PyMOL Python script that loads the backbone (N, CA, C, O; Angstrom):
from pymol import cmd

cmd.read_pdbstr("""\
ATOM      1  N   MET A   1    -126.850  43.592 103.256  1.00  0.00           N
ATOM      2  CA  MET A   1    -126.011  42.763 102.413  1.00  0.00           C
ATOM      3  C   MET A   1    -124.548  43.127 102.631  1.00  0.00           C
ATOM      4  O   MET A   1    -124.212  44.301 102.780  1.00  0.00           O
ATOM      5  N   PRO A   2    -123.683  42.123 102.648  1.00  0.00           N
ATOM      6  CA  PRO A   2    -122.255  42.382 102.862  1.00  0.00           C
ATOM      7  C   PRO A   2    -121.588  43.025 101.649  1.00  0.00           C
ATOM      8  O   PRO A   2    -122.032  42.874 100.511  1.00  0.00           O
ATOM      9  N   ASP A   3    -120.527  43.733 101.930  1.00  0.00           N
ATOM     10  CA  ASP A   3    -119.714  44.379 100.906  1.00  0.00           C
ATOM     11  C   ASP A   3    -118.433  43.559 100.767  1.00  0.00           C
ATOM     12  O   ASP A   3    -117.605  43.550 101.677  1.00  0.00           O
ATOM     13  N   TYR A   4    -118.262  42.874  99.642  1.00  0.00           N
ATOM     14  CA  TYR A   4    -117.103  42.016  99.437  1.00  0.00           C
ATOM     15  C   TYR A   4    -116.009  42.767  98.686  1.00  0.00           C
ATOM     16  O   TYR A   4    -116.291  43.589  97.814  1.00  0.00           O
ATOM     17  N   LEU A   5    -114.766  42.477  99.034  1.00  0.00           N
ATOM     18  CA  LEU A   5    -113.613  43.102  98.398  1.00  0.00           C
ATOM     19  C   LEU A   5    -112.975  42.099  97.442  1.00  0.00           C
ATOM     20  O   LEU A   5    -112.704  40.956  97.811  1.00  0.00           O
ATOM     21  N   TYR A   6    -112.742  42.538  96.222  1.00  0.00           N
ATOM     22  CA  TYR A   6    -112.119  41.696  95.196  1.00  0.00           C
ATOM     23  C   TYR A   6    -110.843  42.361  94.711  1.00  0.00           C
ATOM     24  O   TYR A   6    -110.661  43.571  94.846  1.00  0.00           O
ATOM     25  N   GLU A   7    -109.945  41.528  94.132  1.00  0.00           N
ATOM     26  CA  GLU A   7    -108.702  42.069  93.566  1.00  0.00           C
ATOM     27  C   GLU A   7    -108.540  41.566  92.136  1.00  0.00           C
ATOM     28  O   GLU A   7    -108.561  40.366  91.863  1.00  0.00           O
ATOM     29  N   CYS A   8    -108.378  42.532  91.236  1.00  0.00           N
ATOM     30  CA  CYS A   8    -108.160  42.243  89.819  1.00  0.00           C
ATOM     31  C   CYS A   8    -106.688  42.545  89.510  1.00  0.00           C
ATOM     32  O   CYS A   8    -106.174  43.572  89.952  1.00  0.00           O
ATOM     33  N   PRO A   9    -106.005  41.677  88.763  1.00  0.00           N
ATOM     34  CA  PRO A   9    -104.596  41.940  88.450  1.00  0.00           C
ATOM     35  C   PRO A   9    -104.408  43.180  87.571  1.00  0.00           C
ATOM     36  O   PRO A   9    -103.335  43.782  87.587  1.00  0.00           O
ATOM     37  N   ASN A  10    -105.428  43.569  86.810  1.00  0.00           N
ATOM     38  CA  ASN A  10    -105.324  44.724  85.912  1.00  0.00           C
ATOM     39  C   ASN A  10    -105.866  46.007  86.545  1.00  0.00           C
ATOM     40  O   ASN A  10    -105.236  47.061  86.448  1.00  0.00           O
ATOM     41  N   CYS A  11    -107.023  45.922  87.187  1.00  0.00           N
ATOM     42  CA  CYS A  11    -107.720  47.119  87.691  1.00  0.00           C
ATOM     43  C   CYS A  11    -107.444  47.417  89.166  1.00  0.00           C
ATOM     44  O   CYS A  11    -107.725  48.521  89.634  1.00  0.00           O
ATOM     45  N   GLY A  12    -106.906  46.463  89.890  1.00  0.00           N
ATOM     46  CA  GLY A  12    -106.672  46.666  91.328  1.00  0.00           C
ATOM     47  C   GLY A  12    -107.858  46.174  92.142  1.00  0.00           C
ATOM     48  O   GLY A  12    -108.609  45.305  91.699  1.00  0.00           O
ATOM     49  N   ARG A  13    -108.022  46.733  93.335  1.00  0.00           N
ATOM     50  CA  ARG A  13    -109.088  46.302  94.241  1.00  0.00           C
ATOM     51  C   ARG A  13    -110.380  47.074  94.002  1.00  0.00           C
ATOM     52  O   ARG A  13    -110.375  48.263  93.684  1.00  0.00           O
ATOM     53  N   PHE A  14    -111.481  46.355  94.167  1.00  0.00           N
ATOM     54  CA  PHE A  14    -112.804  46.979  94.086  1.00  0.00           C
ATOM     55  C   PHE A  14    -113.749  46.230  95.012  1.00  0.00           C
ATOM     56  O   PHE A  14    -113.499  45.074  95.355  1.00  0.00           O
ATOM     57  N   SER A  15    -114.825  46.878  95.416  1.00  0.00           N
ATOM     58  CA  SER A  15    -115.793  46.231  96.295  1.00  0.00           C
ATOM     59  C   SER A  15    -117.108  46.025  95.551  1.00  0.00           C
ATOM     60  O   SER A  15    -117.443  46.750  94.615  1.00  0.00           O
ATOM     61  N   LYS A  16    -117.836  45.015  96.000  1.00  0.00           N
ATOM     62  CA  LYS A  16    -119.105  44.670  95.370  1.00  0.00           C
ATOM     63  C   LYS A  16    -120.077  44.242  96.469  1.00  0.00           C
ATOM     64  O   LYS A  16    -119.774  43.347  97.257  1.00  0.00           O
ATOM     65  N   ILE A  17    -121.235  44.877  96.517  1.00  0.00           N
ATOM     66  CA  ILE A  17    -122.262  44.502  97.479  1.00  0.00           C
ATOM     67  C   ILE A  17    -123.040  43.333  96.884  1.00  0.00           C
ATOM     68  O   ILE A  17    -123.597  43.427  95.790  1.00  0.00           O
ATOM     69  N   GLN A  18    -123.066  42.213  97.641  1.00  0.00           N
ATOM     70  CA  GLN A  18    -123.724  41.002  97.162  1.00  0.00           C
ATOM     71  C   GLN A  18    -124.467  40.329  98.311  1.00  0.00           C
ATOM     72  O   GLN A  18    -124.158  40.558  99.480  1.00  0.00           O
ATOM     73  N   ARG A  19    -125.430  39.511  97.976  1.00  0.00           N
ATOM     74  CA  ARG A  19    -126.087  38.675  98.968  1.00  0.00           C
ATOM     75  C   ARG A  19    -125.092  37.619  99.450  1.00  0.00           C
ATOM     76  O   ARG A  19    -124.170  37.244  98.725  1.00  0.00           O
ATOM     77  N   ILE A  20    -125.288  37.148 100.673  1.00  0.00           N
ATOM     78  CA  ILE A  20    -124.419  36.098 101.200  1.00  0.00           C
ATOM     79  C   ILE A  20    -124.542  34.835 100.355  1.00  0.00           C
ATOM     80  O   ILE A  20    -123.561  34.121 100.149  1.00  0.00           O
ATOM     81  N   SER A  21    -125.732  34.566  99.874  1.00  0.00           N
ATOM     82  CA  SER A  21    -125.979  33.357  99.088  1.00  0.00           C
ATOM     83  C   SER A  21    -125.492  33.467  97.641  1.00  0.00           C
ATOM     84  O   SER A  21    -125.456  32.462  96.931  1.00  0.00           O
ATOM     85  N   ALA A  22    -125.118  34.669  97.192  1.00  0.00           N
ATOM     86  CA  ALA A  22    -124.662  34.852  95.811  1.00  0.00           C
ATOM     87  C   ALA A  22    -123.263  34.254  95.640  1.00  0.00           C
ATOM     88  O   ALA A  22    -122.440  34.351  96.551  1.00  0.00           O
ATOM     89  N   PRO A  23    -122.985  33.641  94.495  1.00  0.00           N
ATOM     90  CA  PRO A  23    -121.643  33.103  94.265  1.00  0.00           C
ATOM     91  C   PRO A  23    -120.622  34.234  94.121  1.00  0.00           C
ATOM     92  O   PRO A  23    -120.958  35.344  93.706  1.00  0.00           O
ATOM     93  N   ALA A  24    -119.379  33.931  94.470  1.00  0.00           N
ATOM     94  CA  ALA A  24    -118.304  34.919  94.354  1.00  0.00           C
ATOM     95  C   ALA A  24    -118.060  35.252  92.879  1.00  0.00           C
ATOM     96  O   ALA A  24    -118.225  34.402  92.004  1.00  0.00           O
ATOM     97  N   LEU A  25    -117.668  36.494  92.620  1.00  0.00           N
ATOM     98  CA  LEU A  25    -117.341  36.887  91.240  1.00  0.00           C
ATOM     99  C   LEU A  25    -116.121  36.107  90.774  1.00  0.00           C
ATOM    100  O   LEU A  25    -115.208  35.842  91.556  1.00  0.00           O
ATOM    101  N   GLU A  26    -116.112  35.741  89.504  1.00  0.00           N
ATOM    102  CA  GLU A  26    -114.960  35.042  88.933  1.00  0.00           C
ATOM    103  C   GLU A  26    -114.174  35.926  87.984  1.00  0.00           C
ATOM    104  O   GLU A  26    -112.980  35.714  87.771  1.00  0.00           O
ATOM    105  N   THR A  27    -114.861  36.941  87.401  1.00  0.00           N
ATOM    106  CA  THR A  27    -114.190  37.839  86.462  1.00  0.00           C
ATOM    107  C   THR A  27    -114.471  39.292  86.836  1.00  0.00           C
ATOM    108  O   THR A  27    -115.500  39.608  87.434  1.00  0.00           O
ATOM    109  N   CYS A  28    -113.540  40.162  86.476  1.00  0.00           N
ATOM    110  CA  CYS A  28    -113.679  41.590  86.735  1.00  0.00           C
ATOM    111  C   CYS A  28    -114.787  42.163  85.855  1.00  0.00           C
ATOM    112  O   CYS A  28    -114.825  41.869  84.660  1.00  0.00           O
ATOM    113  N   PRO A  29    -115.691  42.973  86.413  1.00  0.00           N
ATOM    114  CA  PRO A  29    -116.758  43.549  85.589  1.00  0.00           C
ATOM    115  C   PRO A  29    -116.232  44.567  84.577  1.00  0.00           C
ATOM    116  O   PRO A  29    -116.932  44.877  83.613  1.00  0.00           O
ATOM    117  N   THR A  30    -115.030  45.093  84.765  1.00  0.00           N
ATOM    118  CA  THR A  30    -114.475  46.100  83.858  1.00  0.00           C
ATOM    119  C   THR A  30    -113.671  45.479  82.718  1.00  0.00           C
ATOM    120  O   THR A  30    -113.933  45.743  81.545  1.00  0.00           O
ATOM    121  N   CYS A  31    -112.678  44.641  83.083  1.00  0.00           N
ATOM    122  CA  CYS A  31    -111.780  44.112  82.048  1.00  0.00           C
ATOM    123  C   CYS A  31    -111.932  42.612  81.819  1.00  0.00           C
ATOM    124  O   CYS A  31    -111.261  42.060  80.947  1.00  0.00           O
ATOM    125  N   HIS A  32    -112.787  41.944  82.570  1.00  0.00           N
ATOM    126  CA  HIS A  32    -113.090  40.513  82.442  1.00  0.00           C
ATOM    127  C   HIS A  32    -111.912  39.601  82.761  1.00  0.00           C
ATOM    128  O   HIS A  32    -111.897  38.444  82.339  1.00  0.00           O
ATOM    129  N   ALA A  33    -110.918  40.107  83.505  1.00  0.00           N
ATOM    130  CA  ALA A  33    -109.808  39.272  83.964  1.00  0.00           C
ATOM    131  C   ALA A  33    -110.263  38.477  85.194  1.00  0.00           C
ATOM    132  O   ALA A  33    -111.190  38.898  85.887  1.00  0.00           O
ATOM    133  N   PRO A  34    -109.627  37.341  85.472  1.00  0.00           N
ATOM    134  CA  PRO A  34    -110.004  36.574  86.666  1.00  0.00           C
ATOM    135  C   PRO A  34    -109.690  37.372  87.939  1.00  0.00           C
ATOM    136  O   PRO A  34    -108.653  38.028  88.034  1.00  0.00           O
ATOM    137  N   VAL A  35    -110.601  37.303  88.909  1.00  0.00           N
ATOM    138  CA  VAL A  35    -110.424  38.036  90.174  1.00  0.00           C
ATOM    139  C   VAL A  35    -110.426  37.058  91.332  1.00  0.00           C
ATOM    140  O   VAL A  35    -110.887  35.923  91.203  1.00  0.00           O
ATOM    141  N   LYS A  36    -109.898  37.515  92.484  1.00  0.00           N
ATOM    142  CA  LYS A  36    -109.995  36.716  93.697  1.00  0.00           C
ATOM    143  C   LYS A  36    -110.595  37.581  94.799  1.00  0.00           C
ATOM    144  O   LYS A  36    -110.363  38.789  94.859  1.00  0.00           O
ATOM    145  N   ARG A  37    -111.368  36.941  95.664  1.00  0.00           N
ATOM    146  CA  ARG A  37    -112.024  37.652  96.753  1.00  0.00           C
ATOM    147  C   ARG A  37    -111.053  37.765  97.918  1.00  0.00           C
ATOM    148  O   ARG A  37    -110.405  36.789  98.295  1.00  0.00           O
ATOM    149  N   ILE A  38    -110.958  38.961  98.484  1.00  0.00           N
ATOM    150  CA  ILE A  38    -110.082  39.245  99.618  1.00  0.00           C
ATOM    151  C   ILE A  38    -110.910  39.124 100.894  1.00  0.00           C
ATOM    152  O   ILE A  38    -112.000  39.690 100.983  1.00  0.00           O
ATOM    153  N   ILE A  39    -110.402  38.393 101.876  1.00  0.00           N
ATOM    154  CA  ILE A  39    -111.098  38.249 103.153  1.00  0.00           C
ATOM    155  C   ILE A  39    -110.707  39.424 104.044  1.00  0.00           C
ATOM    156  O   ILE A  39    -109.525  39.679 104.274  1.00  0.00           O
ATOM    157  N   VAL A  40    -111.717  40.134 104.540  1.00  0.00           N
ATOM    158  CA  VAL A  40    -111.506  41.303 105.381  1.00  0.00           C
ATOM    159  C   VAL A  40    -112.210  41.053 106.712  1.00  0.00           C
ATOM    160  O   VAL A  40    -113.297  40.475 106.743  1.00  0.00           O
ATOM    161  N   GLY A  41    -111.594  41.487 107.811  1.00  0.00           N
ATOM    162  CA  GLY A  41    -112.207  41.318 109.131  1.00  0.00           C
ATOM    163  C   GLY A  41    -113.509  42.079 109.247  1.00  0.00           C
ATOM    164  O   GLY A  41    -113.653  43.170 108.695  1.00  0.00           O
ATOM    165  N   GLY A  42    -114.442  41.513 109.955  1.00  0.00           N
ATOM    166  CA  GLY A  42    -115.749  42.136 110.128  1.00  0.00           C
ATOM    167  C   GLY A  42    -115.826  42.949 111.406  1.00  0.00           C
ATOM    168  O   GLY A  42    -114.826  43.111 112.105  1.00  0.00           O
ATOM    169  N   SER A  43    -116.993  43.455 111.708  1.00  0.00           N
ATOM    170  CA  SER A  43    -117.199  44.231 112.918  1.00  0.00           C
ATOM    171  C   SER A  43    -117.908  43.368 113.952  1.00  0.00           C
ATOM    172  O   SER A  43    -118.490  42.334 113.624  1.00  0.00           O
ATOM    173  N   VAL A  44    -117.850  43.806 115.198  1.00  0.00           N
ATOM    174  CA  VAL A  44    -118.464  43.072 116.303  1.00  0.00           C
ATOM    175  C   VAL A  44    -119.484  43.967 116.969  1.00  0.00           C
ATOM    176  O   VAL A  44    -119.214  45.141 117.224  1.00  0.00           O
ATOM    177  N   LEU A  45    -120.652  43.422 117.252  1.00  0.00           N
ATOM    178  CA  LEU A  45    -121.703  44.147 117.943  1.00  0.00           C
ATOM    179  C   LEU A  45    -121.971  43.435 119.255  1.00  0.00           C
ATOM    180  O   LEU A  45    -122.365  42.269 119.262  1.00  0.00           O
ATOM    181  N   ILE A  46    -121.760  44.134 120.373  1.00  0.00           N
ATOM    182  CA  ILE A  46    -121.974  43.555 121.692  1.00  0.00           C
ATOM    183  C   ILE A  46    -123.312  44.039 122.205  1.00  0.00           C
ATOM    184  O   ILE A  46    -123.585  45.239 122.225  1.00  0.00           O
ATOM    185  N   LYS A  47    -124.153  43.088 122.625  1.00  0.00           N
ATOM    186  CA  LYS A  47    -125.457  43.437 123.168  1.00  0.00           C
ATOM    187  C   LYS A  47    -125.586  42.855 124.565  1.00  0.00           C
ATOM    188  O   LYS A  47    -124.917  41.879 124.907  1.00  0.00           O
ATOM    189  N   GLY A  48    -126.437  43.452 125.357  1.00  0.00           N
ATOM    190  CA  GLY A  48    -126.709  42.915 126.684  1.00  0.00           C
ATOM    191  C   GLY A  48    -126.324  43.877 127.784  1.00  0.00           C
ATOM    192  O   GLY A  48    -125.856  44.984 127.518  1.00  0.00           O
ATOM    193  N   SER A  49    -126.521  43.454 129.017  1.00  0.00           N
ATOM    194  CA  SER A  49    -126.292  44.339 130.154  1.00  0.00           C
ATOM    195  C   SER A  49    -124.816  44.641 130.374  1.00  0.00           C
ATOM    196  O   SER A  49    -124.492  45.633 131.027  1.00  0.00           O
ATOM    197  N   GLY A  50    -123.904  43.812 129.847  1.00  0.00           N
ATOM    198  CA  GLY A  50    -122.483  44.046 130.034  1.00  0.00           C
ATOM    199  C   GLY A  50    -121.867  44.942 128.987  1.00  0.00           C
ATOM    200  O   GLY A  50    -120.671  45.227 129.045  1.00  0.00           O
ATOM    201  N   ALA A  51    -122.653  45.389 128.034  1.00  0.00           N
ATOM    202  CA  ALA A  51    -122.111  46.206 126.949  1.00  0.00           C
ATOM    203  C   ALA A  51    -121.753  47.605 127.457  1.00  0.00           C
ATOM    204  O   ALA A  51    -122.433  48.164 128.317  1.00  0.00           O
ATOM    205  N   ILE A  52    -120.690  48.144 126.915  1.00  0.00           N
ATOM    206  CA  ILE A  52    -120.272  49.501 127.257  1.00  0.00           C
ATOM    207  C   ILE A  52    -121.127  50.465 126.445  1.00  0.00           C
ATOM    208  O   ILE A  52    -121.190  50.360 125.220  1.00  0.00           O
ATOM    209  N   LYS A  53    -121.777  51.395 127.116  1.00  0.00           N
ATOM    210  CA  LYS A  53    -122.658  52.342 126.436  1.00  0.00           C
ATOM    211  C   LYS A  53    -122.091  53.749 126.569  1.00  0.00           C
ATOM    212  O   LYS A  53    -121.732  54.174 127.667  1.00  0.00           O
ATOM    213  N   GLY A  54    -122.012  54.449 125.490  1.00  0.00           N
ATOM    214  CA  GLY A  54    -121.544  55.832 125.522  1.00  0.00           C
ATOM    215  C   GLY A  54    -120.085  55.975 125.894  1.00  0.00           C
ATOM    216  O   GLY A  54    -119.668  57.037 126.356  1.00  0.00           O
ATOM    217  N   GLY A  55    -119.290  54.917 125.700  1.00  0.00           N
ATOM    218  CA  GLY A  55    -117.868  54.997 125.983  1.00  0.00           C
ATOM    219  C   GLY A  55    -117.527  54.866 127.450  1.00  0.00           C
ATOM    220  O   GLY A  55    -116.363  55.031 127.817  1.00  0.00           O
ATOM    221  N   ASP A  56    -118.497  54.574 128.308  1.00  0.00           N
ATOM    222  CA  ASP A  56    -118.207  54.419 129.732  1.00  0.00           C
ATOM    223  C   ASP A  56    -119.106  53.334 130.303  1.00  0.00           C
ATOM    224  O   ASP A  56    -120.126  52.973 129.715  1.00  0.00           O
ATOM    225  N   TRP A  57    -118.713  52.835 131.436  1.00  0.00           N
ATOM    226  CA  TRP A  57    -119.465  51.780 132.103  1.00  0.00           C
ATOM    227  C   TRP A  57    -119.500  52.121 133.581  1.00  0.00           C
ATOM    228  O   TRP A  57    -118.476  52.491 134.155  1.00  0.00           O
ATOM    229  N   ASP A  58    -120.652  52.003 134.201  1.00  0.00           N
ATOM    230  CA  ASP A  58    -120.807  52.405 135.601  1.00  0.00           C
ATOM    231  C   ASP A  58    -119.824  51.690 136.528  1.00  0.00           C
ATOM    232  O   ASP A  58    -119.341  52.292 137.486  1.00  0.00           O
ATOM    233  N   GLY A  59    -119.525  50.440 136.267  1.00  0.00           N
ATOM    234  CA  GLY A  59    -118.664  49.673 137.157  1.00  0.00           C
ATOM    235  C   GLY A  59    -117.191  49.738 136.812  1.00  0.00           C
ATOM    236  O   GLY A  59    -116.381  49.082 137.468  1.00  0.00           O
ATOM    237  N   LYS A  60    -116.819  50.510 135.804  1.00  0.00           N
ATOM    238  CA  LYS A  60    -115.429  50.548 135.357  1.00  0.00           C
ATOM    239  C   LYS A  60    -114.485  51.014 136.464  1.00  0.00           C
ATOM    240  O   LYS A  60    -113.435  50.409 136.678  1.00  0.00           O
ATOM    241  N   LYS A  61    -114.851  52.082 137.165  1.00  0.00           N
ATOM    242  CA  LYS A  61    -113.993  52.602 138.224  1.00  0.00           C
ATOM    243  C   LYS A  61    -113.865  51.593 139.358  1.00  0.00           C
ATOM    244  O   LYS A  61    -112.783  51.435 139.923  1.00  0.00           O
ATOM    245  N   GLN A  62    -114.949  50.913 139.694  1.00  0.00           N
ATOM    246  CA  GLN A  62    -114.900  49.914 140.759  1.00  0.00           C
ATOM    247  C   GLN A  62    -113.964  48.769 140.386  1.00  0.00           C
ATOM    248  O   GLN A  62    -113.215  48.286 141.235  1.00  0.00           O
ATOM    249  N   VAL A  63    -113.996  48.334 139.141  1.00  0.00           N
ATOM    250  CA  VAL A  63    -113.120  47.260 138.689  1.00  0.00           C
ATOM    251  C   VAL A  63    -111.663  47.707 138.726  1.00  0.00           C
ATOM    252  O   VAL A  63    -110.797  46.959 139.180  1.00  0.00           O
ATOM    253  N   GLU A  64    -111.384  48.930 138.250  1.00  0.00           N
ATOM    254  CA  GLU A  64    -110.013  49.444 138.282  1.00  0.00           C
ATOM    255  C   GLU A  64    -109.500  49.549 139.715  1.00  0.00           C
ATOM    256  O   GLU A  64    -108.357  49.186 139.990  1.00  0.00           O
ATOM    257  N   ASP A  65    -110.338  50.045 140.634  1.00  0.00           N
ATOM    258  CA  ASP A  65    -109.944  50.143 142.038  1.00  0.00           C
ATOM    259  C   ASP A  65    -109.656  48.776 142.637  1.00  0.00           C
ATOM    260  O   ASP A  65    -108.699  48.620 143.396  1.00  0.00           O
ATOM    261  N   TYR A  66    -110.475  47.786 142.305  1.00  0.00           N
ATOM    262  CA  TYR A  66    -110.277  46.428 142.816  1.00  0.00           C
ATOM    263  C   TYR A  66    -108.905  45.905 142.408  1.00  0.00           C
ATOM    264  O   TYR A  66    -108.176  45.366 143.241  1.00  0.00           O
ATOM    265  N   TYR A  67    -108.545  46.060 141.121  1.00  0.00           N
ATOM    266  CA  TYR A  67    -107.261  45.546 140.653  1.00  0.00           C
ATOM    267  C   TYR A  67    -106.087  46.339 141.226  1.00  0.00           C
ATOM    268  O   TYR A  67    -105.020  45.768 141.449  1.00  0.00           O
ATOM    269  N   ARG A  68    -106.257  47.639 141.468  1.00  0.00           N
ATOM    270  CA  ARG A  68    -105.203  48.415 142.127  1.00  0.00           C
ATOM    271  C   ARG A  68    -104.971  47.898 143.547  1.00  0.00           C
ATOM    272  O   ARG A  68    -103.829  47.711 143.967  1.00  0.00           O
ATOM    273  N   ARG A  69    -106.072  47.666 144.292  1.00  0.00           N
ATOM    274  CA  ARG A  69    -105.941  47.145 145.661  1.00  0.00           C
ATOM    275  C   ARG A  69    -105.305  45.759 145.654  1.00  0.00           C
ATOM    276  O   ARG A  69    -104.451  45.462 146.490  1.00  0.00           O
ATOM    277  N   LYS A  70    -105.712  44.920 144.723  1.00  0.00           N
ATOM    278  CA  LYS A  70    -105.172  43.567 144.629  1.00  0.00           C
ATOM    279  C   LYS A  70    -103.672  43.600 144.339  1.00  0.00           C
ATOM    280  O   LYS A  70    -102.904  42.834 144.921  1.00  0.00           O
ATOM    281  N   GLN A  71    -103.261  44.493 143.435  1.00  0.00           N
ATOM    282  CA  GLN A  71    -101.846  44.612 143.098  1.00  0.00           C
ATOM    283  C   GLN A  71    -101.035  45.093 144.294  1.00  0.00           C
ATOM    284  O   GLN A  71     -99.934  44.598 144.536  1.00  0.00           O
ATOM    285  N   LYS A  72    -101.574  46.060 145.049  1.00  0.00           N
ATOM    286  CA  LYS A  72    -100.883  46.544 146.241  1.00  0.00           C
ATOM    287  C   LYS A  72    -100.731  45.429 147.279  1.00  0.00           C
ATOM    288  O   LYS A  72     -99.678  45.297 147.903  1.00  0.00           O
ATOM    289  N   ASP A  73    -101.778  44.633 147.461  1.00  0.00           N
ATOM    290  CA  ASP A  73    -101.729  43.536 148.431  1.00  0.00           C
ATOM    291  C   ASP A  73    -100.710  42.479 148.016  1.00  0.00           C
ATOM    292  O   ASP A  73    -100.027  41.918 148.873  1.00  0.00           O
ATOM    293  N   GLU A  74    -100.598  42.205 146.752  1.00  0.00           N
ATOM    294  CA  GLU A  74     -99.648  41.214 146.268  1.00  0.00           C
ATOM    295  C   GLU A  74     -98.198  41.660 146.465  1.00  0.00           C
ATOM    296  O   GLU A  74     -97.318  40.830 146.690  1.00  0.00           O
ATOM    297  N   HIS A  75     -97.952  42.956 146.382  1.00  0.00           N
ATOM    298  CA  HIS A  75     -96.610  43.493 146.526  1.00  0.00           C
ATOM    299  C   HIS A  75     -96.291  43.869 147.966  1.00  0.00           C
ATOM    300  O   HIS A  75     -95.198  44.362 148.246  1.00  0.00           O
ATOM    301  N   GLY A  76     -97.216  43.647 148.872  1.00  0.00           N
ATOM    302  CA  GLY A  76     -96.973  43.950 150.276  1.00  0.00           C
ATOM    303  C   GLY A  76     -97.102  45.408 150.620  1.00  0.00           C
ATOM    304  O   GLY A  76     -96.630  45.826 151.677  1.00  0.00           O
ATOM    305  N   ASP A  77     -97.723  46.205 149.768  1.00  0.00           N
ATOM    306  CA  ASP A  77     -97.883  47.626 150.026  1.00  0.00           C
ATOM    307  C   ASP A  77     -99.209  47.932 150.712  1.00  0.00           C
ATOM    308  O   ASP A  77     -99.467  49.080 151.074  1.00  0.00           O
ATOM    309  N   GLY A  78    -100.056  46.910 150.896  1.00  0.00           N
ATOM    310  CA  GLY A  78    -101.385  47.139 151.455  1.00  0.00           C
ATOM    311  C   GLY A  78    -101.368  47.247 152.963  1.00  0.00           C
ATOM    312  O   GLY A  78    -100.358  46.960 153.605  1.00  0.00           O
ATOM    313  N   ILE A  79    -102.475  47.656 153.517  1.00  0.00           N
ATOM    314  CA  ILE A  79    -102.613  47.782 154.968  1.00  0.00           C
ATOM    315  C   ILE A  79    -103.141  46.474 155.509  1.00  0.00           C
ATOM    316  O   ILE A  79    -104.090  45.910 154.965  1.00  0.00           O
ATOM    317  N   ASP A  80    -102.526  45.980 156.591  1.00  0.00           N
ATOM    318  CA  ASP A  80    -102.953  44.713 157.194  1.00  0.00           C
ATOM    319  C   ASP A  80    -104.086  44.904 158.155  1.00  0.00           C
ATOM    320  O   ASP A  80    -104.563  43.936 158.747  1.00  0.00           O
TER     321      ASP A  80
END
""", "prot")
cmd.dss("prot")
cmd.show_as("cartoon", "prot")
cmd.util.cbc("prot")
cmd.orient("prot")
């Protein structure tokens, strides 16, 4: 279940774990003042063969070398 962030003018910010299908809170559970829900960025989960595992990727060095060679060729520093 997602953790939603709310802001109360009296109590400040608080979070509430709710179902996605549950309606947004309209009043603060502490002081019963009207609240508004704050939109917060979520996380991203990458799956599949292209995902980076353990902070490294087998082809990373090959890709970096390719772009270094390409940059040298564009600037005329490469070997003909």
